[in-house]
FILUM-670940 format. One record per residue: residue in one letter; x, y, z of N, C-alpha, C in turn. Coordinates in nm, 2 decimals, decimal comma, padded with zeros to 4 digits. Atoms other than C-alpha are relative to their C-alpha. Layout:
! residues N
R residu   n.px   n.py   n.pz  ca.px  ca.py  ca.pz   c.px   c.py   c.pz
R      A      X      Y      Z      X      Y      Z      X      Y      Z
...
! end
This chain:
! residues 128
R residu   n.px   n.py   n.pz  ca.px  ca.py  ca.pz   c.px   c.py   c.pz
R      M -00,11  00,09  00,03  07,13  02,44  13,91 -00,01 -00,11  00,11
R      E  00,00  00,11 -00,09  07,13  02,10  14,07  00,13  00,01  00,09
R      D -00,10 -00,01 -00,10  07,34  02,09  14,39  00,05  00,13  00,04
R      A -00,03 -00,13 -00,04  07,37  02,46  14,42 -00,04  00,02  00,15
R      I  00,04 -00,02 -00,14  07,37  02,57  14,79 -00,06  00,14  00,01
R      V  00,08 -00,12 -00,01  07,10  02,83  14,83 -00,06  00,01  00,14
R      P  00,07 -00,02 -00,13  07,02  02,94  15,19 -00,13  00,07 -00,01
R      E  00,13 -00,08  00,01  06,70  03,12  15,28  00,03  00,14 -00,04
R      I -00,01 -00,13  00,06  06,75  03,41  15,05 -00,13  00,04 -00,07
R      E  00,13 -00,04  00,06  06,42  03,58  14,97  00,02  00,13 -00,07
R      I -00,01 -00,12  00,09  06,44  03,82  14,68 -00,14  00,04 -00,04
R      P  00,14 -00,04  00,03  06,13  04,03  14,63 -00,02 -00,01 -00,15
R      K  00,04  00,01  00,14  05,94  03,98  14,30 -00,02  00,14 -00,06
R      T  00,02 -00,14  00,04  05,91  04,36  14,28  00,14  00,05 -00,03
R      E -00,13 -00,06  00,03  06,19  04,60  14,18  00,10 -00,01  00,12
R      V -00,10  00,02 -00,10  06,51  04,52  14,38  00,14  00,02 -00,06
R      R -00,14 -00,01  00,04  06,88  04,60  14,36  00,08 -00,10  00,08
R      V -00,08  00,11 -00,07  07,12  04,31  14,44  00,14  00,03 -00,04
R      V -00,14 -00,01  00,02  07,49  04,34  14,48  00,06 -00,14  00,03
R      L -00,06  00,13 -00,02  07,68  04,02  14,43  00,15  00,02  00,02
R      R -00,14 -00,01 -00,02  08,03  03,99  14,57  00,06 -00,14 -00,01
R      F -00,06  00,13  00,03  08,27  03,71  14,46  00,15  00,02 -00,01
R      N -00,14  00,00  00,02  08,63  03,62  14,44  00,02 -00,06 -00,15
R      T -00,01  00,04  00,14  08,73  03,59  14,07  00,07 -00,13 -00,02
R      G -00,08  00,13  00,01  08,97  03,30  14,14 -00,09 -00,12  00,03
R      K  00,09  00,11 -00,03  08,67  03,09  14,26 -00,10 -00,03 -00,10
R      V  00,10  00,02  00,11  08,46  03,13  13,95  00,05 -00,09 -00,11
R      P -00,06  00,09  00,11  08,51  02,84  13,71 -00,03  00,05 -00,14
R      G  00,02 -00,04  00,14  08,55  02,89  13,34  00,09  00,12 -00,04
R      N -00,08 -00,10  00,07  08,70  03,15  13,11 -00,03  00,14  00,07
R      P  00,02 -00,13 -00,06  08,76  03,49  13,28 -00,10  00,10 -00,08
R      L  00,08 -00,09  00,08  08,58  03,67  12,99 -00,15 -00,04  00,01
R      S  00,14  00,05 -00,02  08,26  03,46  13,07 -00,05  00,01  00,14
R      R  00,04  00,00 -00,14  08,26  03,51  13,44 -00,13  00,08  00,03
R      S  00,12 -00,08 -00,03  08,00  03,78  13,45 -00,13 -00,07 -00,04
R      F  00,11  00,08  00,04  07,76  03,57  13,25 -00,03 -00,12  00,09
R      K  00,02  00,12 -00,09  07,82  03,26  13,46 -00,06  00,04  00,13
R      I  00,05 -00,05 -00,13  07,76  03,45  13,79 -00,15  00,04 -00,02
R      R  00,14 -00,05  00,03  07,45  03,63  13,65 -00,10 -00,11 -00,02
R      D  00,09  00,11  00,04  07,30  03,32  13,50 -00,02 -00,10  00,11
R      D  00,01  00,09 -00,11  07,37  03,10  13,80 -00,09  00,06  00,11
R      F  00,08 -00,07 -00,10  07,22  03,36  14,04 -00,15  00,00 -00,04
R      C  00,14 -00,01  00,05  06,91  03,41  13,83 -00,07 -00,14  00,01
R      R  00,06  00,13  00,00  06,85  03,04  13,79 -00,02 -00,06  00,14
R      D  00,00  00,06 -00,13  06,93  02,93  14,14 -00,08  00,07  00,10
R      V  00,06 -00,08 -00,10  06,80  03,21  14,35 -00,13  00,06 -00,04
R      L  00,12 -00,06  00,05  06,54  03,38  14,14 -00,10 -00,11 -00,06
R      G  00,09  00,10  00,06  06,41  03,06  13,97 -00,04  00,04 -00,14
R      R  00,03 -00,05  00,13  06,42  03,23  13,63  00,13  00,04 -00,07
R      E -00,12 -00,05  00,08  06,65  03,34  13,35  00,01  00,16  00,01
R      F -00,02 -00,14  00,01  06,80  03,69  13,33 -00,09  00,06 -00,11
R      S  00,09 -00,06  00,10  06,56  03,92  13,14  00,07  00,13 -00,06
R      E -00,06 -00,11  00,06  06,72  04,16  12,89 -00,10  00,12  00,00
R      D  00,10 -00,10  00,00  06,39  04,36  12,91 -00,02  00,06  00,13
R      H  00,04 -00,05 -00,14  06,35  04,39  13,29  00,11 -00,01  00,10
R      D -00,11  00,01 -00,09  06,69  04,33  13,44  00,12  00,08 -00,06
R      F -00,12 -00,08  00,05  07,01  04,54  13,42  00,12 -00,04  00,09
R      E -00,11  00,03 -00,08  07,36  04,46  13,54  00,12  00,10 -00,03
R      R -00,12 -00,08  00,01  07,68  04,65  13,61  00,11 -00,09  00,06
R      V -00,11  00,09 -00,04  08,01  04,46  13,64  00,13  00,08  00,03
R      S -00,13 -00,07 -00,03  08,33  04,58  13,81  00,10 -00,05 -00,10
R      P -00,10  00,04  00,10  08,63  04,57  13,57  00,09 -00,12  00,05
R      E -00,09  00,10 -00,06  08,81  04,33  13,81 -00,05 -00,14 -00,04
R      V  00,06  00,13  00,02  08,57  04,05  13,70  00,08 -00,09 -00,11
R      V -00,07  00,07  00,10  08,80  03,96  13,41  00,15 -00,02  00,04
R      S -00,14  00,01 -00,05  09,12  03,96  13,62  00,04 -00,15 -00,01
R      E -00,06  00,13  00,01  09,35  03,66  13,57  00,02 -00,05  00,14
R      G -00,03  00,04 -00,14  09,43  03,66  13,94 -00,13 -00,01  00,08
R      A  00,11  00,02 -00,09  09,21  03,60  14,24 -00,02  00,14  00,08
R      V  00,03 -00,13 -00,07  09,06  03,94  14,35 -00,15  00,01  00,03
R      R  00,14 -00,02 -00,04  08,73  04,05  14,51 -00,06  00,09 -00,11
R      A  00,06 -00,08  00,10  08,49  04,18  14,25 -00,15  00,00  00,03
R      Y  00,14 -00,03 -00,03  08,13  04,30  14,24 -00,08  00,00 -00,13
R      M  00,10 -00,01  00,11  07,82  04,28  14,02 -00,12  00,06  00,06
R      L  00,12 -00,06 -00,05  07,53  04,51  14,07 -00,11 -00,03 -00,10
R      M  00,11  00,04  00,09  07,20  04,39  13,93 -00,13  00,07  00,05
R      D  00,14 -00,06 -00,02  06,87  04,59  13,91 -00,09 -00,10 -00,07
R      L  00,09  00,11  00,05  06,60  04,33  13,88 -00,15  00,05  00,00
R      N  00,14 -00,02  00,02  06,24  04,35  13,77 -00,03  00,15 -00,02
R      V  00,01 -00,14  00,03  06,28  04,71  13,64 -00,12  00,03 -00,07
R      E  00,12 -00,04  00,07  05,95  04,87  13,56  00,02  00,14 -00,05
R      T -00,03 -00,14  00,04  06,06  05,24  13,55  00,14  00,04  00,03
R      K -00,13 -00,04 -00,02  06,41  05,36  13,50  00,01  00,13  00,07
R      G -00,02 -00,13 -00,06  06,55  05,65  13,71 -00,08  00,02  00,13
R      K  00,07 -00,02 -00,12  06,34  05,59  14,02  00,09  00,04  00,12
R      D -00,07 -00,03 -00,12  06,45  05,72  14,36  00,05 -00,12  00,07
R      L -00,06  00,12 -00,06  06,69  05,47  14,51 -00,05 -00,03  00,14
R      Q  00,05  00,01 -00,14  06,55  05,53  14,86 -00,12 -00,10  00,00
R      K  00,12  00,08  00,00  06,24  05,34  14,75  00,03 -00,14 -00,06
R      I -00,04  00,13  00,06  06,43  05,04  14,60  00,07 -00,08  00,11
R      P -00,07  00,09 -00,10  06,52  04,75  14,84  00,14 -00,04 -00,06
R      L -00,13  00,04  00,03  06,89  04,66  14,84  00,04 -00,12  00,07
R      M -00,04  00,12 -00,06  07,03  04,32  14,90  00,15 -00,03 -00,04
R      F -00,14  00,03  00,02  07,40  04,21  14,94  00,02 -00,15  00,02
R      I -00,02  00,15  00,00  07,49  03,85  14,85  00,13 -00,04 -00,05
R      G -00,13  00,06  00,04  07,81  03,66  14,83 -00,02 -00,13 -00,08
R      I  00,00  00,13  00,07  07,88  03,38  14,59  00,14 -00,05 -00,01
R      T -00,13  00,07  00,02  08,16  03,13  14,59 -00,03 -00,13 -00,07
R      Y  00,03  00,13  00,07  08,20  02,80  14,40  00,08 -00,11  00,07
R      N -00,07  00,10 -00,07  08,29  02,47  14,56  00,10 -00,07 -00,11
R      E -00,09  00,06  00,08  08,55  02,23  14,41 -00,06 -00,07 -00,12
R      A  00,07  00,06  00,11  08,29  02,07  14,19 -00,06  00,10 -00,10
R      G  00,05 -00,11  00,08  08,20  02,41  14,04 -00,14  00,04  00,02
R      K  00,14 -00,03 -00,03  07,87  02,44  14,21  00,00  00,13  00,09
R      P  00,01 -00,13 -00,07  07,77  02,79  14,34 -00,05 -00,02  00,14
R      I  00,04 -00,01 -00,14  07,73  02,86  14,71 -00,03  00,15  00,03
R      Y  00,05 -00,14 -00,03  07,53  03,17  14,81 -00,01  00,03  00,15
R      Y  00,01 -00,04 -00,14  07,54  03,36  15,14 -00,03  00,15  00,01
R      K  00,04 -00,14 -00,03  07,39  03,68  15,28  00,12  00,08  00,05
R      L -00,11 -00,09 -00,06  07,63  03,97  15,35 -00,07  00,13  00,05
R      H  00,05 -00,13 -00,06  07,58  04,30  15,54  00,11  00,10 -00,01
R      S -00,10 -00,11  00,00  07,76  04,63  15,48 -00,07  00,13 -00,02
R      K  00,06 -00,14  00,01  07,66  04,99  15,53  00,06  00,07 -00,12
R      K -00,07 -00,06  00,11  07,92  05,09  15,27 -00,06 -00,03 -00,14
R      V  00,06  00,04  00,13  07,74  04,90  14,99 -00,11  00,10 -00,04
R      A  00,10 -00,09  00,04  07,44  05,13  15,00  00,05  00,13 -00,05
R      D -00,06 -00,13  00,04  07,66  05,44  14,97  00,06 -00,02 -00,14
R      Y -00,06  00,03  00,13  07,85  05,28  14,68 -00,11 -00,01 -00,11
R      C  00,11  00,03  00,10  07,53  05,17  14,50 -00,07  00,13 -00,04
R      S  00,07 -00,12  00,03  07,38  05,51  14,52  00,05  00,09 -00,11
R      I -00,06 -00,08  00,12  07,61  05,65  14,25 -00,05 -00,05 -00,13
R      F  00,05  00,05  00,13  07,45  05,43  13,99 -00,15  00,02 -00,01
R      R  00,15 -00,03  00,03  07,11  05,53  13,84 -00,07 -00,13  00,00
R      W  00,08  00,12 -00,01  06,83  05,28  13,90 -00,04 -00,04 -00,15
R      G  00,05  00,06  00,12  06,76  05,05  13,60  00,09  00,03 -00,12
R      G -00,09 -00,02  00,11  07,06  05,15  13,39 -00,03  00,12 -00,08
R      R  00,02 -00,12  00,09  07,08  05,41  13,11 -00,11 -00,02 -00,10
R      D  00,10  00,01  00,10  06,81  05,49  12,87  00,06 -00,02 -00,14
! end
């Protein structure tokens, strides 16, 4: 996306799990379309490609459709080759997204030990 602010975020081209954190009140558009907007913006701006229904998988926290401004999360398994792999072998990245007044996304790296624990409850690559 033109004018998106993307710092030096290097996402592996191999299998990787990415957790996106955002404030629902900062995401422009219809609350029911937020998860698609965030997913599509991230893939286009950071990955340089579209989301793949065949090789990417997403999980969205229910708060994403909240009318108010709350913190929400999206977990994305990217470049999935084999479902059900041991999560210890999959890199994990934690990235924040916000939107400026013009509706352009701003990305930033985050760090949290709790994220790895939380993510471990979800099977790699989604369900069969």
